[in-house]
N, C-alpha and C positions, 0 to 999 in steps of 0.2 A: 866749217873753214874744210876746205877739197883745194889742190890739185889740177889743172886741166893744160894734160901735154899736149901742146901748136908744134910741131914741127922738133926742134930742137926748144924750146920754152917751158915755161911752169909758167903755166896759167893762175893767179887768184882765184877763186871768187868765194860767193857769198851768203847762202837763202835762209832767205828766216819766213818763218810764215805758207801761210799757205789757201785757195784762193785764186783768183786770178793774176794772172803776171805782173810785174811793176819789176822798169833795168830803170837800176840808179844810175849813170856816166859822169865820173866824178869828171871836173878841172886838171888847171895845170899843176896848182901849187898845192895836191892832196891826195886822196886813194879812198879802199873804198870807208877805209876809218872815216874819214868826214862827212859819211850821211850817216853818223850816228844820231840825232837828232831828227830827223828822217825815220831809219829804221825802230824805233822807239816806237812809231805811230800807224807807220802804213804799216807793216806788219802783224796788224790784230784784224788789218780789215781783207789782204793782198797777201801775194807770194813776193818779196823782196830780193830781190837778188842784188849784190853787190860784186862790185869785185875791182880789181888794179890793173886799167891800161898794162899792157905794153913798159918795160920800162920802169914800172910807177911801183910802189908797197916792195910787193910777192913777186913782181911779174918781173921777167926775166922777154930781155932784146937780144937773143943774144946774132939774129941779125940782121938789126938794128936797123929795123923799119920802119920801126917812132911812127907816125902817123899813120902810115900809109899801110900799117898789118890793123889798126885801129877794126873795122867794117867786116872784113872777116875773119876775126876773133872774135867779134859778138855772132855771126852766122856758127860760128864752132863752141862758144857757149851757149846758145840757145836748142841748136839740133840736142847738144850731149841732154841735158838738162828735157828734147823732147816734150817745146815748146812749141808748136804752130806759131800761135799771135804774140805779140808784149805791150805795155804799152812802151815808152820809151821819157826821160826824164833824164835832162844832158844840159852838167854847165855849163858853161866856155870848152873848157876842152872838147871836154865832155855832152857839146853842145851839135862842136859839125862828125861827130865820130855820128853817138843820133842820127841826125840833117842826112846825113850821105843812105846809112844805112835806114832811112826811112824808102832816098830815094831810090837804092837799089834793088829790099828789096820790100815793100809797101807791104804785099799780099803780106805781110811777118809784120804790121807794125797796128798796135791796139789807136795808140794816142799817141799823140808827141811833144813833148810838151817844155824847149827851151829855155832854159835859166840866165838869163848874164849872161847870150852870147846873139852871133853869128858867124859863125863862125861855119868856111865851106857856102858860103852863100857868096853870089853876085854881085858885088853893089854896086847899084845908080852911084850916075855921077852929082847929086845928093847927097847920096849917103856917103859914098867915097869923101865928100870933101869933109865929114864935116866926120870921121873915120880915119884920115890919113894925120888932122889934128889934133886927136886924140892918139897916135901912133907917136908926134911928133913930144904931144905931152909926158910921154909918159915913159922912155923908151932910158930911162935914167935913173926908177926911181926901185926902189928896194918895190921885191915882192911884196910885204903886207901893206906896201903900201898903193901899193899896185891896187892889192884883192879884197882886198878890210875899209870901207869907209871910216872917213877921218869923229867923223861919230862912235863909231863903235868901241875901238881905237880905244881913241878918251875914257868909254866910258867902261867898258867891258875891261879890267887887264887881262882875267885869265883866262876871258877867249881869245882872247888876243894872243898869250902864251901858247892858246894850247895848241892855236891853228898853224906856226911856227917847233910844235916839235910835232902838229903831224906830216908837216913838211917832207921835218929832218929825214923822214925815211926814204926816198924816190930816189931813186939813179938821176931820175934827168928832168933838167928845169927847165927855164928858157934859155939859158948858156949852147945848149945840145941837144936837144927833140927835133929831130928828124922828122920827113916824109911828110909827103905830103896825103888828106882822104882818100882825094880819089882824081885825076885828070885833068878833072875840069869843074870848076867851080858846076852850083847850080842858081839858074834865073830862082827870087823865093818864087815866081806868079805858080808856076813847074808843083810845088808846096800839092796848092791846092787844088788840082791835077788829077794829086794823087788818093784823093779821096777822105786822107784821114784826117782826125780832127785836129789839131796847132794850136796851142794855147806860150804865149813866151811870157816872161816870169819872170823881172826884174826891177834894181832901184834907180832911183831914181836919180846918185849921185852916184853911178855907175860911174871911173871917168873911162875904163878900157875901152864898153860898147855902151857911149853916150845915150838916155833914154830918150834923146832926136833921135837918134838915129837906125833901133827900133823902134821904134812907131814910126817912122816913113817904110821901113822893113817889114810890119803886121801888115801895113794897109793897103800894100802889095800884095794879100793872101789874103783872099776871098771868105768870107768865113773862119778866117780866125778867130781869137780873143788875144787881148795883152792887161796883166793885170802889175799895175807898180806898188812899188813903197818905195813912200819918203822918209826919206836921215837912212839910208841905206847907199850903202854901197854897190863894191861887186859883185859877194859872193852873199845873194840874196836868201841860199837855205841855210847860211851860216848864220847871217848877224840878226834875220828874222824869222825860224824856224816855223812856231806858234804859225807866222799864216802862209807866212808857202808852203807847209803843209793843210791845211784844211785847203791853201786853193786847190793847191792835185790835188785829196783827198773831192771835191767839188767834180774838180775836168775828170778825172775817173769817171763818176757812176752819170756825167757828163757823156762822156765819151763809153757808151755801156757797161762800161768795167764794177759787175756785179758785187761788193759787198761782202765775204761772204761774214760778218759779225757789221751793226752799230753800232757796233763802242768805236768805233775807230777818228778822237777829235783829236785836239794838241788845242782847245783855244777855252777849258770850261772856264781859266779863269777872267771871259767877255776881254776886246779891246777894248780897247781909253779910247774915249771917242769924240773924233779933232774940232776946234772947237770951244 
């Protein structure tokens, strides 16, 4: 638990485990605590860094930059920790941070996991049609209705309450988040040109970033991967943590990040077979 001073702001971060670096960038409804199910597993084999985006959790945003400060904050954090290269896992809003950081500093990124997000990417006409309808359909929903799938909310009351409690520590929400990640959005094809392994993870019931839109974008990024979870909403990392963790672990090894231990598994009991 540490604080990095960035200009007039306090930037909160934590480092868990040892080995090659994996950075987890949270979404609008979360903060560093949101990743508790990932840290417990990934830190068995990697150095896992979590943080609070400015204006979230214990990080301040006194200069009111919002998203415009996210990429430079992450650069400052990696420099502070003397990390030359890290894998980035970005969820929803944090996906925009990870995507834009990778585009600006590709030499600092070992792999890119885009979870439940298309933030910061140019939307082609077919993608925009889907996303415009999604934005219209979700504009009046509550935060919980937006971020947690209906099946999860109905079946896991404790997890739903916990998510709401974690969110309560944020000074920033959908109503007051300001700034843009970068002046211009990034064409998806350009991510393929960076030479960075890319994987999308999405819930098939995500109402904020519908799976049809994510599939269309993923198809535009040559040699990228997509993992989909059924009966899962916008927060795959939270709703389906075991499968999410194991997908990330497999991707990290495929991307060439050697685990410091072979004990990092979250599916010891196995999965229920479909059909």
